[in-house]
N, C-alpha and C positions, 0 to 999 in steps of 0.2 A: 432370383437376381434382380436388382433394382439398379436405376441409375438415377444420379442426382447431381444437379448443378444450379447455378444461380440463375432466376428467373430473368428470360431475356425479353427485352421490350424495345419497340422501335424508337428512333430519335423523336419521332414527331409528337410522342405523348409520354409524360412522367408517370411513374408508378405512384409517387405521393398525391396524385390529383384523385386517387380513390377516396379520399377522406371528402374532398369538396364534390365529388359526383355522388355519393351515397350519403354522407353527412350523418353518419350514425343512425341512420334510419332505416328499419327493418322493412318498411313498406317499400321504400325506394329500391332497395336490393331485391325485393321479390318482384317487382315490376320489372327488372332486368333478367332475371333468370325465367319468368314465365313467359315473356315475349321471346327469349331464346329458344325455348321450347316451341312457341306457336311458329317461330321462324322455320324451325326444323320440318314442322307438318306442312308449313306452306312450301318449303322446297320439293318435297314429296309429291303434293298436290300439283305444283307446276309440270311435273312429269307424269300426270295422270293416274299416279297411284292411289289406292284405296287407304284411308287411314282412319283410325278410330278417334283421334282428336282428343283423347283424355289427358289431362294434366292434373296430378294429384299433389297437393302441398300438405305437408304433415307438419305440425308445429308441437314440439315436445317442450313445454316450458319447465325449467328447473331453476333453483335459487342461484345456481352458477353453471355456464355452458349449456345454455338452453340449444335446441338443435332444429334447424329447419332443413326439411328435404322436399325437394321438388322432383316429381318422376314424371316422364313422358314414354310414349309408344312410339317415336319416330324414328329418325334416321341411325341412331347410335354412332359411335366413334371408334375407330382404330387407335391403336397406340400412335401411328404416323399421323392421323389426324388430331388426336389429344396433343402431342407435341406441338402442333403449329397452332391450334386453337387456344389450348389452356396455356401451354408453356412459353408462348411469346406474348408481348405485350404492344397493342396498338396496330397489329396486321390486319388489313380487311379480310375476315374469314367468313362474314354471314352470308354473302351472295350479293350485296349491295351493288358492287362494281360489275356485277354480271347482269344488272337489270332485274333482279329477282325482287319480286314484292315482300321484303323483309324489313325489319326495324334497325337491326344491328348496323351501326355508322361508324363505330370507332374499334372494333375488335377488342374491347376491353370491358364490356358490360359484366361477364362472369367473374373476371379478376377482381374488379372493383367491388361486386358484391361480397365476395369472399373476403377480401382484405379489410374492407370497410367494416366488417362486422367481426372479424377474428380470424380464423382459419377454417379449411375446408376439405371436401375431396369430391372427386368427379369419377363415377363409377359407369361403365357402358356396357351394352350386349350388342355385339355386331356379328352377324352371321353365327358361327360355332363358337366363338371365343368371348371371353370376359376381359374387359380392359379397366384399367384404374390408375388413377394418379392423385396426387395431393398437392395443395397449396399451403405451405406452413411459413411461419416465422421462425427462423433459426438464428438465435444471438443477434436479432433485431434485422436479419437479412431475408426478404422474402425468397422462398426456394420452392423450386418445383420438382417433385419427384414423380417419376414415371415406373411404373411396376410392369414386371414381364406378364405378357398377357397368359392367361390360362383357360383351359377349356370350360366352356360354360354349362356345368352340370345341374341336373334338375334341383339338387338341393341348394344350389348358389341362386338360380332362377328364383326359387320359392322364397329365398332370404330377401331378395330384392323386389319381389312382386311383379317380376315380368316373366311369367310362365314360358312365353314363346315369342320369337321374333326379335327384332331390336327396339333399343330404348336406351334412356339416359337418366342417371339419377344424380343430382346435385345436392350435397350435404354441406351445409353451413353450420359450423360451431360458433356460437356466439359467445367467443372467449374474452371481448373486450369488456371491462367493468363499467364503462360509460355508456354501453348501448343497453336501452331499455327495450323489452319486448312487449308489445301492446298486449291487451287482454283480447281473447278468443273473438268475443263479439264485435269489438272495434275493428280487429283484422278482417272479419267477414264484411263489415259494412263498408270500410275504405277501400278494400281491394276491388269489391265489384263496382265502385263508384269512380275508382281513380280514371281520369280521362284517358290516359294512354292504353288502360286495359278494355275499355268499353267495347270496342269491335271484338274482342276476343270474348268478353262476357255475353255478348248478344250474339255471336255466331253459332247459329244451330249444328254447325259441323264439329265445335269444340264442347267438351264437358270439363268444366274446371271444379275440383272437388277440394273443400277445405277441410282438414280433418283435425281434431284435438286429440292429441296422442298423449296417453299416461305410460308410466314405465310398463316394461315388457310388451310394449308394442300394442296394447290394448286402446282401442277408440273410445274415447268420452262422448264425443258428439261430431258428426260431420254435416257439411251441407253443400250443396251443388250451387255454386254462385251464378249470379246471371245479372243483365243489367237492360232495362228498358228505358228509352229516352222519354222525356216528359210529353203528356199530351198537348198537341198544340196545333194550330191552324199555319199552313205555309203561307207566308206573305211575301217571299221573295225567292226567286229561282232563276238566275241570270248568268250567263257567260261573260265574262269581263276580259276585255283585252289590257295587257299591261304595257303602259306607254313606254317606248322606248326598248322593248325587249320582244323577242319573237315568242312570246309566252301568253298563256291565258289561264283564267281561273274560273271555276265553277262557284258562284255562292248561292248557298241554299240557307234560308233563314225562316224559322217557325217562331211563332208566338203562343206563349203559354197563357191561359186564362188566370193564372195566379202567379205571383211573382217568384222568381226563381233565386236561390242562392248564386252568390257572385264569388269571383277569385278573391276579393278582397275579404270576404267573409268566411270561406271554406278551401280557398287554396285550390290544389289539385282535384278536390272531390266537389267542387261547385256543380249545379245542375245547369246553371246559365252560361253563355259564352259559345264561341265559336270554335269548333275543332279544325285546326289546320292539318290537312290531310295530303300527303303525296304518295302516289303508287300504293294506296290502300293502307297506309301506315300514318298513324297519328302522331304528329311531332310536336304540337302545340296545343294550347287552348287560350284564347284571348277575346276581348272586346275592343281591341285596340285603343283609340283614344276616348272610347265611352266606356273604359273599364270601372270607372268609380260613378257613372251617371246613373241614378237610382232608375230613370225611364228606359234605360237599357236591360234592366233586370228581369224583363218579361221575354226576352229573346235568347234563342239558342239556334244551333245550327251547325254548317260547315263551309270552310273554305277548301275547295280541292284544286290543287295546283301541282301537277306533276314534273313542272321546271324545276321545283326545291328538289326533287330527286337527282336530276341531271347535275344540279350543282353540288349536292353533296358527292355524287359519285366522282365528280372531278376535284373533290377535296376543298371546295369553295367554304369559306367560315360563314355559312349562312345560318349555322346553329351555334349555339354557346357551347362552349367546351365542357360545362358542367351539366350538360343536358337539361338546361332550364327552359328549353324551346328554341325560338326563332331569334337569330340576331338581327333585331330590327334597324341596326346601323349599317348592315350590308345594303349596298345600292339596289339590289333587286328586290330585298325585303322592304324597304322604304317604298319603291315604286308600287308593290302589291298592298301595301299598307294604306296609301293614298287612293288606290283605286277601290278598295273595299269599302273605306270610310266614306267616300262620296256616295256609294249605294245604300250605306247604313244611315247617313245622317237624316234622309226625309222620312223614313219609317219611325225613327226615335223622336224626331220632332213632333211627328204626329201623335204619337203616345203622350208627348208632353203636353200638346194642348188639347188631347183628350182629358187628361188627367184634371187639368186647369178647370175645364168646363165642368167636370164631374162634380170637383170640389166645390163650384160656384152653386151647383144645383142643391148640394147637400147643406150649403150655408143659407139657402134661401129660407127665411125664417116663417113666412107665411105657410109654404109647402110643409116645412118640418112641423109646425104645429098641427096642421091638419093631418098628417101621417101619424104624429104621436096620439092625437086624439083618436083617430081611426083604429090604432092598434090596441089601445086600452078597450076599446068597444069590442074588437074581434076577439081578444083574449078574454073577455067577459063571456063571449057567445060560447068560445071553446071550452071554457071552465064549466058553464051550465051543462053543455052536452057531454064532457067526458067525467066529470067528477063520479065518485062513486058515493050514491045516497044510502047504500045499504048500511044496516047496523051490522058491525062486525067487530073482531077482538082488535082492539086499539094496539098497534106495534110500534116499537122505537123507530123501525125503518119504514119509509112509505114506499108501498107496492102499489102496481097498477091494478085495476080490478080483475085482471086475468090471473093474478097471483104470481106471475114471473115476469121479470124485467130486467134488462141491462142498466148499469150505471157505470159511465155515462151511456147516454143512448145515441148521441151524435159527437164524433171525435175526429180529431185531425192526428195524423201519424207521420211524421217526417221520412222521407224516403230510404229506405234501408234500415229503417229503426223500428223497434217493436213498442207496442203499447199495451196496457193490461186492462181489459175489460172486466167488470165485475158481475157476475150474474146473481140476483137475489131471488129467492124461490119462497113461497109460503109452505112452511112445513105441518101447517095444520090441515090444510085440504088438499094440496097439490101434490106433495112429494113426501118421500122420507129421506132423513140423513142416510148417505151412502149411496143415493140413487145415481146412476150414471147418465150425464148430458151429452149428446151428439153436437157439436158446433161445426157449420161449413160457412163458406162464404160463395157468393154468387159471382166472384170476380177472380181469375187467376192472378191479378196483380194485387190481390188483398189476401194475404195467406194466413190461415188460421194455423198457428204452431202448435196449438194444444186441443186437437179435434176431439178428444175425449177427456172430460172431466167429471170429478166426483162431487156431489154436493155435502158439504160440511156445516155443522150448525154455527152460526154466527156467533161470535165470543161475548157479545153485548146483548143478544136477544135470541133466546134458544128457539123461539117460533119462527125464525127466519133462517133459512139455509142460504150457503152463497159458494160460489166457485169462480176461480179466476182463469181467464183466457187470454192467452198471449197472441197478438196478431201482427204481422208485419206488413208494411206497404212497400211495392216495388216500383211503382210508376207513378211519378209526379202528375197530380192533375187526374188520377183515376179515382174512383169511387165504388165502394160496394156495400152490400148488405150482408152482415155476419149474423147467421140465425141459428139459436140454440134450440133444440129439440129435446123435449122431456115428455115421452109418452104421446098424449095428444095434445100437449101444449107447447107454445113456442115463444121466442122473443126475439126481437130484432135490434141491432145496432147499425147505425150508417156510418161508415169509416171513408174518410177522404185522405189521400195522400198529398202532403204539402212538402215544399222544400225547405222553406227557411225556418230555424230553429224558433225565430221569436213568433211565429205565427201560430205555434201549437197551442193556443188557447181553447180551453173545453166551452163549446157553446152551452146557452142555457138549457137546463134540462126541465122535465115535467115538474120537478118539485118546486121550480119557481113560478109556476102557474103562468108561464108566458111561452105559448106554443108558436108566436108569431112576434119575432124582434125588430122586423124593418120591412118597408116595401122599397124595393131597389129597381131603378130604371136603368137598363143596360143596352147600348145599340151593339154590341158584340156577340150577345147571345143568339143561339141559332134561331133564325125568324120563322122556322117552321113550327115552333112550339111559343104562342104568343105569351103565355104566363106560366110558369111553374112555381113549386114550392122547395127551395134550396133548403133541404134537411138539414145538412151540417151547419148552416149559419142561420137556421131558423127564419129565413126570410123569403118575401114573396117577390120573385124577380119578373119583370116585365120586359119583353124584348122589344124596343122601340124601332127595330128594322123590320119587324114583321109588317108584310104590306098593309094590312088592315088597321094596324096601329099608326103606323107613319103618316098615313094622310090626315091624321087628326093633330099632329104635332104642329106646333107654332114656329116662328122664325128662331127660337131660341131652343128648338128641340123640347119644348115642355108640352105635356099631356094635358096638364090640369087647368089651363087659363081659359079655355072655352067651356061651355055648357057640354058641347058634344064629347068633347074630350073628356070631361069629367064622368060623363055618363058610361062611356067606354072603359074608363078606368075603374069605375065601380063594379062594372060586369066582370072585368078580368079579376079584380080581387074577390069578387064573389065566387067565381069559378075556382080559384086557388084554395081559399079558405074552405069552402063546402068540401072540396074534394079531399082535403088534408084532413079535417075533422072526421069524415067519414072513414077513411083509410086508418087513423088513429085509433077511432073508437073500435073498428072491428079487430084490429091488430091486439088491441089491449083487452078485448073481451067485453067491452062496454057495450057494444052492439051486438044484436044478435046476427050470427053467421053460420049456417050449418055447413059441416065438413065438407070441403071441395068446392063449396059454392061462396068463397070468400069474395071472388071478383064481383059477382053478382049483388052479393050484400053491399058491397062498397059502393056500387053505381046505385042501389036503390036508395041508400042514406044519403048519397050526394044529392038525388032529386029532391028528397024530402027536406033536405037542408037548404037548398036554393028556395025552395016554395016558402020555407018557414022564415029565412032571414034576408033574403035578397033586398026586400025594400028597406030594411034597416040600415043596410050596407050602403045603399043609395043615399041615404040621408046623411051618413057619415062623410061622404065623399063629395057629393053635387051640392056645391053652393053657388047662389046666382050672384053673390059679390065678388 
């Protein structure tokens, strides 16, 4: 027996706003449904109950009527609860009114998600029973149908993958012709980066699984979604009083060493910006008046303000009706905005001044000419030491002396995206076609998706084998070494995770004969290491904030204007150049290194190179004029 009636909704909200809220966007709908499941877990946790925290998202793409299912193992719902939560519109059902730390604010996220994409069903296990209802359009009228509860038999639980306990399954049929389902990889990338889902994706008590389903329920692929904030240095951590209100906000700001994508570039998926958080719920992302300021693109963090929660609880219009974040015309929002902007202005202005100074340094012709000349000579040294003088088989593809190498060997990958590295192998001396290569990363935020690959002959050169390795970057600003192992041989590639699409430029590789492409001065580099070689950018970086470097800077913070400063600069460059040539020579097999003693070999060659080339490097750098 079933009961059917016109869907009821409260006066304060109209059903036709579903289109405004969801905008025919599958991702927006998924944000609503996922946060509903998370809220259900949060309510259980608030009563000290143990939860497994799993949310499974199944995507079944079809030519028509694609299906999305979201399953949790949280509270579950009875028919009485379904009638209130699913069968009414605009009622406060999430727990917000009771001061629970949940996102639901309008009592309509699930309904909007279903009707915004087509129609759908809600199934739930609660206790010993199974409950089910539907949201359908019948003759153009939104209709709620509540089925009679039935006993939750084992076969029914197996069908819905909830073998025991409580849980809910939301099933949305995308029956609207004008709604497009993103490709699976895009869904994976965007879901884990959506600003509202970041606390869920980074919560160790949650496990979010995205699955690509084909007919008959077969899983084509699945991924556990996660999010990590960019690597950065905390530059602001301050409690702010909001003038005119009995409220305060906690402002926490970090600076990334690389520029981040902004809302104007990537919308809800940008890495830069401040998350506005109230009672552990993310409700907006913004950089306020600095939204389009390029110098604000290095900053991210949060504005924690629980007073927003109190305003929402009292139905104050502090949020936009279409869930686009904060209504900045609200009096309290205006006061909050002014208070935060006052704290952000000095750090963004300092960034602007630093960028101007850095640009002036870059434009100094005399320094630029000296560096360019020095780089030419340094690369001549590198070429002399690392080139292979042995007579061998001439191949169409250039390989390192070790006979195995990555191309490219230094890469950027955008956060949440994948990049393909190509491994080349000498099939004459080092391996045979069909050999298996094991590929590992030394950083958990640099993920090798293809850890076992098979060497195949190159189509244009049968003496060369190749294999393609997919790598994903998870945390902006992180970097790691991807190593391929083939018997006793190995090759390495350096992967760095960036944020902005336009920065994904492959750095020069060994084939360009330019191991060193720049000498860079940075007052923000960790001063505990005076100089290092940035393998991704192929540049020598000198930390001008290091105490033993800083004392030789002039008033313009230049190191090269005095003889003493030039001598120190030459010593630092010698250290970086000789160490990198030694490392590269051992890695490529150019320098002798017994198995297990590579570190000692690198150090020995470093000392040899210093003795051999230090005086030449001083000649290139130190000039008395």
